[in-house]
Every structure is written in structure tokens, then in C-alpha cells.
C-alpha positions in Angstrom: 76.4 17.5 86.1 73.4 17.5 87.7 72.6 20.8 86.1 72.3 19.8 82.5 70.5 17.2 84.0 68.2 19.5 85.1 67.7 20.9 82.1 67.2 17.9 80.4 64.6 17.0 82.6 62.8 20.2 82.2 63.2 20.3 78.1 61.4 16.5 78.9 58.5 17.1 80.6 57.9 20.3 78.1 57.8 18.4 76.1 55.4 15.6 76.8 53.7 18.4 78.6 52.5 19.7 74.8 52.8 16.1 73.4 50.2 15.5 76.2 48.3 18.2 74.9 47.9 17.8 71.7 46.3 14.8 71.9 44.1 16.0 74.0 43.4 18.1 71.6 42.5 15.7 69.3 40.5 14.2 71.9 38.6 16.3 72.4 37.9 17.4 68.5 36.9 13.7 68.1 34.4 14.4 70.2 32.8 17.2 69.2 32.8 15.6 65.3 31.2 12.7 66.8 28.9 13.9 69.3 27.7 16.5 65.8 27.0 13.3 64.1 24.7 11.6 66.5 24.0 13.6 69.2 21.0 14.7 67.3 20.0 11.0 65.9 20.8 10.0 69.7 17.6 13.3 70.4 15.6 11.8 67.6 15.7 7.8 69.3 15.1 9.4 72.9 12.7 12.2 72.3 10.5 8.6 70.1 11.4 6.2 72.9 9.6 9.1 75.3 6.5 9.7 73.3 6.0 6.5 72.6 3.8 4.9 75.5 4.9 0.9 74.2 8.8 1.7 75.4 
């Protein structure tokens, strides 16, 4: 019985790792999409602020 339980625990760990990886990868994809959308805007804002003598 302990061996079977240990195998079940290993299986659940692998499943959790797979879910964790897929979750992380989806978060990375979202971050990359946001960076592609908003980094150019942020770059333009920061460059315009740096050029602007009032700011």
C-alpha cells in the first residue's frame, strides 16, 4: 500500500508541474503580448518626457 500511495503522489506531482508550467507559459505569453502592445507607447512617452524641458 505505501508503494501505491507513493506512485499516486508522484503522479499528482507531475500533473501539478505540468499545470504549473502551462500556467507560467500562458502568463509569459500575456506579458509578451502586453509588452508588444504597450512598450512602444511607454518608450515614446519616456523619450518625449526626456526631451521635454518642462518635465
